[in-house]
N, C-alpha and C positions, 0 to 999 in steps of 0.2 A: 256625381256625374259632372264632368267639366267640358264646357264648350270653348273652343279657341277660334278667335277671329283676328285677322290682321287689322291694322288701323283703318285701311280703306274698306274692308268688308264690314267693319263695325259702323263706319260712317254711313255706308249704303243701307245697312240693316236698320239703323236708327231713323234714317230718312223714309224708309218704307213702312214704318209702323203707322197705321191709320185706323181710325174708327170705322164703323160700318157705313158712316155717312161720308167717308173719304177725308176727314179732317185729321191732322196730325194727332197722335195719341201718345201720352207719356207712359202708358202702361202696356206691357206685353207679357205673355206667358208661354212656357214650353210644357209639353206633356210627354210622358214616355211610359211604355208598358214593359220595355225590355232595355237592357244596356246598349243595344245596337241601333235603336231608332228613337229619334227626337223630333217632335213635331211642334211647330208654332201653333198654339191653341188660342191665343188672343193677340191681336195686333195686326190682323190681316183684314182689309176692308171687305173683301168678298166672302169672308167667313170660312174659307177653305183652310184646312190645316196644311201648312207647308213643311216639307221635310228638311230638317237641318242636321241630319245625321252625319253629313260630310264634315261638320264642324266639331265632331267628337274628338277629344284629346288624342285618342289612338290614331285617328285619321290625319291629324295635323302634325304628328311627330317629325316627319321628314322636313316639312316646311319650317318648323321651329328650329331644328338643328341648323338648317341653312341660314336662317335669319340670325341665329346666335353666332355662327361662324363668321358671318360677314360684318358683325358689329365691332 
């Protein structure tokens, strides 16, 4: 399984990774039960699993083509 983030999306993601006490965390984890759903299972201060399925490779193909065409 491959997740795709733009530079800005990755910067924001890394800044958002927190421990349950709200301090920056250097660890995070994703979980999945199917190839269509990816959840952040570690790295969210409130302990809720956040959906990152929109970052699956197949969902980002159009954005990658655009980025490659403009480089």
